[in-house]
C-alpha positions as protocol buffer text, in pm:
chain_id: "A"
residue {
  index: 1
  type: MET
  ca { x: 10118 y: 5571 z: 779 }
}
residue {
  index: 2
  type: ALA
  ca { x: 10156 y: 5908 z: 887 }
}
residue {
  index: 3
  type: GLU
  ca { x: 10084 y: 6027 z: 543 }
}
residue {
  index: 4
  type: HIS
  ca { x: 9743 y: 5906 z: 521 }
}
residue {
  index: 5
  type: SER
  ca { x: 9625 y: 5987 z: 863 }
}
residue {
  index: 6
  type: GLU
  ca { x: 9405 y: 6269 z: 897 }
}
residue {
  index: 7
  type: THR
  ca { x: 9400 y: 6450 z: 1209 }
}
residue {
  index: 8
  type: ILE
  ca { x: 9073 y: 6519 z: 1374 }
}
residue {
  index: 9
  type: GLU
  ca { x: 9069 y: 6827 z: 1563 }
}
residue {
  index: 10
  type: VAL
  ca { x: 8856 y: 6833 z: 1875 }
}
residue {
  index: 11
  type: PRO
  ca { x: 8769 y: 7171 z: 1997 }
}
residue {
  index: 12
  type: SER
  ca { x: 8924 y: 7228 z: 2326 }
}
residue {
  index: 13
  type: ALA
  ca { x: 8697 y: 7504 z: 2442 }
}
residue {
  index: 14
  type: PRO
  ca { x: 8348 y: 7623 z: 2362 }
}
residue {
  index: 15
  type: SER
  ca { x: 8485 y: 7941 z: 2218 }
}
residue {
  index: 16
  type: GLU
  ca { x: 8645 y: 7745 z: 1941 }
}
residue {
  index: 17
  type: ALA
  ca { x: 8315 y: 7565 z: 1857 }
}
residue {
  index: 18
  type: HIS
  ca { x: 8135 y: 7893 z: 1865 }
}
residue {
  index: 19
  type: ALA
  ca { x: 8395 y: 8045 z: 1646 }
}
residue {
  index: 20
  type: LYS
  ca { x: 8352 y: 7779 z: 1389 }
}
residue {
  index: 21
  type: GLY
  ca { x: 7971 y: 7807 z: 1385 }
}
residue {
  index: 22
  type: GLU
  ca { x: 7894 y: 7452 z: 1493 }
}
residue {
  index: 23
  type: PHE
  ca { x: 7694 y: 7582 z: 1780 }
}
residue {
  index: 24
  type: LEU
  ca { x: 7431 y: 7724 z: 1550 }
}
residue {
  index: 25
  type: THR
  ca { x: 7384 y: 7419 z: 1341 }
}
residue {
  index: 26
  type: PRO
  ca { x: 7086 y: 7215 z: 1472 }
}
residue {
  index: 27
  type: ASP
  ca { x: 7126 y: 6857 z: 1567 }
}
residue {
  index: 28
  type: VAL
  ca { x: 6817 y: 6663 z: 1448 }
}
residue {
  index: 29
  type: SER
  ca { x: 6829 y: 6410 z: 1729 }
}
residue {
  index: 30
  type: MET
  ca { x: 6843 y: 6691 z: 1983 }
}
residue {
  index: 31
  type: ILE
  ca { x: 6541 y: 6861 z: 1823 }
}
residue {
  index: 32
  type: LEU
  ca { x: 6348 y: 6535 z: 1826 }
}
residue {
  index: 33
  type: LEU
  ca { x: 6434 y: 6466 z: 2187 }
}
residue {
  index: 34
  type: THR
  ca { x: 6331 y: 6822 z: 2283 }
}
residue {
  index: 35
  type: TRP
  ca { x: 5997 y: 6786 z: 2106 }
}
residue {
  index: 36
  type: VAL
  ca { x: 5933 y: 6444 z: 2257 }
}
residue {
  index: 37
  type: THR
  ca { x: 6021 y: 6576 z: 2601 }
}
residue {
  index: 38
  type: PHE
  ca { x: 5798 y: 6882 z: 2554 }
}
residue {
  index: 39
  type: PHE
  ca { x: 5493 y: 6684 z: 2440 }
}
residue {
  index: 40
  type: SER
  ca { x: 5550 y: 6418 z: 2709 }
}
residue {
  index: 41
  type: LEU
  ca { x: 5568 y: 6686 z: 2972 }
}
residue {
  index: 42
  type: LEU
  ca { x: 5261 y: 6852 z: 2819 }
}
residue {
  index: 43
  type: ALA
  ca { x: 5064 y: 6520 z: 2832 }
}
residue {
  index: 44
  type: ILE
  ca { x: 5170 y: 6456 z: 3193 }
}
residue {
  index: 45
  type: LEU
  ca { x: 5080 y: 6810 z: 3295 }
}
residue {
  index: 46
  type: TYR
  ca { x: 4747 y: 6785 z: 3109 }
}
residue {
  index: 47
  type: ARG
  ca { x: 4658 y: 6460 z: 3278 }
}
residue {
  index: 48
  type: PHE
  ca { x: 4778 y: 6531 z: 3632 }
}
residue {
  index: 49
  type: ALA
  ca { x: 4788 y: 6910 z: 3667 }
}
residue {
  index: 50
  type: TRP
  ca { x: 4575 y: 7078 z: 3402 }
}
residue {
  index: 51
  type: LYS
  ca { x: 4249 y: 6894 z: 3480 }
}
residue {
  index: 52
  type: PRO
  ca { x: 4266 y: 6957 z: 3858 }
}
residue {
  index: 53
  type: ILE
  ca { x: 4363 y: 7319 z: 3798 }
}
residue {
  index: 54
  type: LEU
  ca { x: 4072 y: 7365 z: 3554 }
}
residue {
  index: 55
  type: ALA
  ca { x: 3836 y: 7184 z: 3793 }
}
residue {
  index: 56
  type: GLY
  ca { x: 3949 y: 7410 z: 4079 }
}
residue {
  index: 57
  type: LEU
  ca { x: 3909 y: 7720 z: 3864 }
}
residue {
  index: 58
  type: GLU
  ca { x: 3562 y: 7611 z: 3751 }
}
residue {
  index: 59
  type: GLU
  ca { x: 3465 y: 7539 z: 4111 }
}
residue {
  index: 60
  type: ARG
  ca { x: 3594 y: 7879 z: 4217 }
}
residue {
  index: 61
  type: GLU
  ca { x: 3416 y: 8044 z: 3925 }
}
residue {
  index: 62
  type: GLU
  ca { x: 3090 y: 7869 z: 4031 }
}
residue {
  index: 63
  type: ARG
  ca { x: 3134 y: 7984 z: 4393 }
}
residue {
  index: 64
  type: ILE
  ca { x: 3198 y: 8341 z: 4279 }
}
residue {
  index: 65
  type: ARG
  ca { x: 2895 y: 8329 z: 4045 }
}
residue {
  index: 66
  type: LEU
  ca { x: 2676 y: 8198 z: 4330 }
}
residue {
  index: 67
  type: ALA
  ca { x: 2812 y: 8463 z: 4565 }
}
residue {
  index: 68
  type: VAL
  ca { x: 2737 y: 8734 z: 4308 }
}
residue {
  index: 69
  type: GLU
  ca { x: 2384 y: 8595 z: 4260 }
}
residue {
  index: 70
  type: ASP
  ca { x: 2333 y: 8580 z: 4637 }
}
residue {
  index: 71
  type: ALA
  ca { x: 2460 y: 8936 z: 4669 }
}
residue {
  index: 72
  type: GLN
  ca { x: 2223 y: 9046 z: 4392 }
}
residue {
  index: 73
  type: LYS
  ca { x: 1932 y: 8867 z: 4561 }
}
residue {
  index: 74
  type: ALA
  ca { x: 2025 y: 9025 z: 4894 }
}
residue {
  index: 75
  type: LYS
  ca { x: 2043 y: 9366 z: 4726 }
}
residue {
  index: 76
  type: GLU
  ca { x: 1698 y: 9314 z: 4570 }
}
residue {
  index: 77
  type: GLU
  ca { x: 1554 y: 9194 z: 4902 }
}
residue {
  index: 78
  type: LEU
  ca { x: 1707 y: 9493 z: 5079 }
}
residue {
  index: 79
  type: ALA
  ca { x: 1549 y: 9723 z: 4819 }
}
residue {
  index: 80
  type: LYS
  ca { x: 1212 y: 9550 z: 4874 }
}
residue {
  index: 81
  type: ILE
  ca { x: 1252 y: 9578 z: 5251 }
}
residue {
  index: 82
  type: ASN
  ca { x: 1340 y: 9946 z: 5220 }
}
residue {
  index: 83
  type: ALA
  ca { x: 1037 y: 10004 z: 4996 }
}
residue {
  index: 84
  type: THR
  ca { x: 815 y: 9817 z: 5242 }
}
residue {
  index: 85
  type: ARG
  ca { x: 963 y: 10010 z: 5534 }
}
residue {
  index: 86
  type: GLN
  ca { x: 905 y: 10338 z: 5352 }
}
residue {
  index: 87
  type: GLN
  ca { x: 547 y: 10235 z: 5273 }
}
residue {
  index: 88
  type: ILE
  ca { x: 486 y: 10136 z: 5636 }
}
residue {
  index: 89
  type: LEU
  ca { x: 630 y: 10467 z: 5756 }
}
residue {
  index: 90
  type: SER
  ca { x: 409 y: 10656 z: 5510 }
}
residue {
  index: 91
  type: GLU
  ca { x: 103 y: 10461 z: 5623 }
}
residue {
  index: 92
  type: ALA
  ca { x: 190 y: 10520 z: 5989 }
}
residue {
  index: 93
  type: ASP
  ca { x: 236 y: 10891 z: 5920 }
}
residue {
  index: 94
  type: GLU
  ca { x: -100 y: 10904 z: 5742 }
}
residue {
  index: 95
  type: LYS
  ca { x: -266 y: 10712 z: 6028 }
}
residue {
  index: 96
  type: ALA
  ca { x: -114 y: 10955 z: 6279 }
}
residue {
  index: 97
  type: ARG
  ca { x: -250 y: 11249 z: 6079 }
}
residue {
  index: 98
  type: GLU
  ca { x: -593 y: 11085 z: 6065 }
}
residue {
  index: 99
  type: ILE
  ca { x: -588 y: 11019 z: 6440 }
}
residue {
  index: 100
  type: VAL
  ca { x: -489 y: 11380 z: 6512 }
}
residue {
  index: 101
  type: ALA
  ca { x: -762 y: 11507 z: 6278 }
}
residue {
  index: 102
  type: GLN
  ca { x: -1019 y: 11278 z: 6438 }
}
residue {
  index: 103
  type: SER
  ca { x: -906 y: 11386 z: 6785 }
}
residue {
  index: 104
  type: ARG
  ca { x: -943 y: 11751 z: 6689 }
}
residue {
  index: 105
  type: LYS
  ca { x: -1285 y: 11685 z: 6539 }
}
residue {
  index: 106
  type: ALA
  ca { x: -1393 y: 11490 z: 6849 }
}
residue {
  index: 107
  type: ALA
  ca { x: -1264 y: 11769 z: 7073 }
}
residue {
  index: 108
  type: MET
  ca { x: -1456 y: 12029 z: 6872 }
}
residue {
  index: 109
  type: GLU
  ca { x: -1771 y: 11815 z: 6884 }
}
residue {
  index: 110
  type: ALA
  ca { x: -1728 y: 11759 z: 7259 }
}
residue {
  index: 111
  type: SER
  ca { x: -1675 y: 12131 z: 7307 }
}
residue {
  index: 112
  type: GLN
  ca { x: -1991 y: 12209 z: 7109 }
}
residue {
  index: 113
  type: ILE
  ca { x: -2188 y: 11945 z: 7302 }
}
residue {
  index: 114
  type: ILE
  ca { x: -2063 y: 12082 z: 7635 }
}
residue {
  index: 115
  type: GLU
  ca { x: -2141 y: 12437 z: 7524 }
}
residue {
  index: 116
  type: GLN
  ca { x: -2492 y: 12336 z: 7409 }
}
residue {
  index: 117
  type: LYS
  ca { x: -2553 y: 12142 z: 7732 }
}
residue {
  index: 118
  type: THR
  ca { x: -2441 y: 12445 z: 7932 }
}
residue {
  index: 119
  type: LYS
  ca { x: -2676 y: 12667 z: 7733 }
}
residue {
  index: 120
  type: ASP
  ca { x: -2959 y: 12419 z: 7784 }
}
residue {
  index: 121
  type: ASP
  ca { x: -2886 y: 12397 z: 8157 }
}
residue {
  index: 122
  type: LEU
  ca { x: -2878 y: 12777 z: 8181 }
}
residue {
  index: 123
  type: GLN
  ca { x: -3206 y: 12796 z: 7990 }
}
residue {
  index: 124
  type: ILE
  ca { x: -3360 y: 12542 z: 8227 }
}
residue {
  index: 125
  type: LEU
  ca { x: -3228 y: 12734 z: 8528 }
}
residue {
  index: 126
  type: LEU
  ca { x: -3363 y: 13058 z: 8382 }
}
residue {
  index: 127
  type: GLU
  ca { x: -3703 y: 12902 z: 8316 }
}
residue {
  index: 128
  type: ASN
  ca { x: -3708 y: 12753 z: 8667 }
}
residue {
  index: 129
  type: ALA
  ca { x: -3614 y: 13090 z: 8814 }
}
residue {
  index: 130
  type: GLN
  ca { x: -3884 y: 13263 z: 8609 }
}
residue {
  index: 131
  type: PHE
  ca { x: -4134 y: 12996 z: 8716 }
}
residue {
  index: 132
  type: GLU
  ca { x: -4033 y: 13040 z: 9081 }
}
residue {
  index: 133
  type: ILE
  ca { x: -4053 y: 13418 z: 9045 }
}
residue {
  index: 134
  type: LYS
  ca { x: -4397 y: 13389 z: 8884 }
}
residue {
  index: 135
  type: ALA
  ca { x: -4510 y: 13145 z: 9155 }
}
residue {
  index: 136
  type: ALA
  ca { x: -4376 y: 13375 z: 9424 }
}
residue {
  index: 137
  type: GLN
  ca { x: -4544 y: 13670 z: 9255 }
}
residue {
  index: 138
  type: GLU
  ca { x: -4874 y: 13482 z: 9233 }
}
residue {
  index: 139
  type: LYS
  ca { x: -4838 y: 13376 z: 9595 }
}
residue {
  index: 140
  type: ALA
  ca { x: -4760 y: 13733 z: 9695 }
}
residue {
  index: 141
  type: GLU
  ca { x: -5058 y: 13858 z: 9493 }
}
residue {
  index: 142
  type: ALA
  ca { x: -5280 y: 13593 z: 9653 }
}
residue {
  index: 143
  type: LEU
  ca { x: -5156 y: 13695 z: 9999 }
}
residue {
  index: 144
  type: LEU
  ca { x: -5204 y: 14057 z: 9908 }
}
residue {
  index: 145
  type: ARG
  ca { x: -5562 y: 13988 z: 9789 }
}
residue {
  index: 146
  type: GLU
  ca { x: -5631 y: 13791 z: 10100 }
}
residue {
  index: 147
  type: GLU
  ca { x: -5490 y: 14067 z: 10318 }
}
residue {
  index: 148
  type: SER
  ca { x: -5678 y: 14330 z: 10116 }
}
residue {
  index: 149
  type: ALA
  ca { x: -5997 y: 14132 z: 10148 }
}
residue {
  index: 150
  type: ARG
  ca { x: -5947 y: 14100 z: 10523 }
}
residue {
  index: 151
  type: ILE
  ca { x: -5881 y: 14471 z: 10551 }
}
residue {
  index: 152
  type: ALA
  ca { x: -6180 y: 14545 z: 10330 }
}
residue {
  index: 153
  type: VAL
  ca { x: -6400 y: 14317 z: 10539 }
}
residue {
  index: 154
  type: ALA
  ca { x: -6273 y: 14484 z: 10853 }
}
residue {
  index: 155
  type: LEU
  ca { x: -6341 y: 14826 z: 10706 }
}
residue {
  index: 156
  type: ALA
  ca { x: -6673 y: 14714 z: 10576 }
}
residue {
  index: 157
  type: GLY
  ca { x: -6761 y: 14571 z: 10914 }
}
residue {
  index: 158
  type: LYS
  ca { x: -6683 y: 14903 z: 11076 }
}
residue {
  index: 159
  type: ILE
  ca { x: -6879 y: 15091 z: 10811 }
}
residue {
  index: 160
  type: ILE
  ca { x: -7168 y: 14852 z: 10839 }
}
residue {
  index: 161
  type: GLN
  ca { x: -7178 y: 14878 z: 11213 }
}
residue {
  index: 162
  type: GLU
  ca { x: -7212 y: 15248 z: 11187 }
}
residue {
  index: 163
  type: ASN
  ca { x: -7441 y: 15264 z: 10887 }
}
residue {
  index: 164
  type: LEU
  ca { x: -7618 y: 14939 z: 10890 }
}
residue {
  index: 165
  type: ASP
  ca { x: -7930 y: 15079 z: 10738 }
}
residue {
  index: 166
  type: THR
  ca { x: -7805 y: 15243 z: 10434 }
}
residue {
  index: 167
  type: SER
  ca { x: -7817 y: 15036 z: 10124 }
}
residue {
  index: 168
  type: LYS
  ca { x: -7589 y: 15276 z: 9951 }
}
residue {
  index: 169
  type: ASN
  ca { x: -7308 y: 15186 z: 10188 }
}
residue {
  index: 170
  type: ARG
  ca { x: -7368 y: 14821 z: 10130 }
}
residue {
  index: 171
  type: GLN
  ca { x: -7336 y: 14862 z: 9756 }
}
residue {
  index: 172
  type: PHE
  ca { x: -7020 y: 15059 z: 9805 }
}
residue {
  index: 173
  type: VAL
  ca { x: -6863 y: 14781 z: 10017 }
}
residue {
  index: 174
  type: ASP
  ca { x: -6960 y: 14515 z: 9764 }
}
residue {
  index: 175
  type: ARG
  ca { x: -6803 y: 14716 z: 9485 }
}
residue {
  index: 176
  type: LEU
  ca { x: -6482 y: 14761 z: 9684 }
}
residue {
  index: 177
  type: ILE
  ca { x: -6458 y: 14387 z: 9749 }
}
residue {
  index: 178
  type: LYS
  ca { x: -6497 y: 14311 z: 9380 }
}
residue {
  index: 179
  type: GLU
  ca { x: -6231 y: 14562 z: 9282 }
}
residue {
  index: 180
  type: ILE
  ca { x: -5979 y: 14423 z: 9525 }
}
């Protein structure tokens, strides 16, 4: 019986299997089990992990998109606010210039009015003074005529007392009274 018995050699160490090349020869059952395991794991991951991961990523993407849109809107609003602020500042500056110009114009007009009023007041004072001087002059002339007439009458009275009969003297006195 020993003649027909074949001896099966079992490799005692991996180095012997590697040396014989059995390590590189694929085992079909092992390949099938690997593929089944891979696709099973892939299906489990797809069902329980991939969908929640994708949902989380989509949610995060949506939040980021909304945040970017909000930031863009805020940037646009800030630009509008800055433009409005600049416009308001320009309008305020223009208003201030107008107010200053109006104030200067009003001051010039007030100055001219005051100057004209002063001239008018001086003219009135001058006319009043001239009127008073004229009145005083007329009064003085009237007093002077009155005094002259009194003196003339007194002189005439003296002349008449002495030369009452001469008509020539009388004419002379009358002429003197008229001249005064």
